[in-house]
C-alpha positions, 0 to 999 in steps of 0.5 A: 133301807136294804131295798134302797141300798139294793137299788142304789148299788144296782143303778150306780154302775149305770150312773157312773158309766153315763157320766163318763160317756158324757165326759168322753163326749165333751172331750171328743167335741174339743178334740174334733174342734182342734183337728178342725182348726189345725186343718184350717176349717173354721166352719167345722171348728164352729160345729162345737158351738150351739148354732143360736143367737144366745151363744155367748163369747167373752174375749178381749174385745168384750161380749159377743152374742150369736153364732154368726157373729162369733164365726165372723170374729174368728174369721176376721182375727184369723184370716188364713192358716198362717194366722190360725197356727196349730191349736193345742188345748190342755184341760185343767178341769172337766166337771159335770154340773148336772145331766144337762151341763158341763164346765170345762176350764183349760189352756189354749196354745197356738203355735205360729210362725208369726208368733205364738199365742196362749191363754185360758178358757172356761166353757159351758157345755149344754146337752141339746138334742143329745149332743154336747154344745158350747153355749158360753165361751170365756177365752183370754 
């Protein structure tokens, strides 16, 4: 029993540090994403999403599958920097579900001259090839 406690107490700082590094990486993905949006750079904004046909986006128009289709929908709905406005996120919950998955819940707000927009989102991140990527996005 003493050996088990020694192993746990020795490894715990590394486990906690790893979790906090992963959370920081997920938060950085979202920060980079909002910077890209605010610069009008849709392609860089989309780097947060796994570039795969199985990426799922759920919005007011229903479910969309596939990175290219998600990008096309963004470009169709936000044709220029005026329609894009300035994006801010407010994170409500950032939870690590496992070594491979994170769940993020938050609010989004677009400050725009043509009328502000806001809503909520739930994101499922997966660690793929060492990078945290959005694999599911439910935005309302």
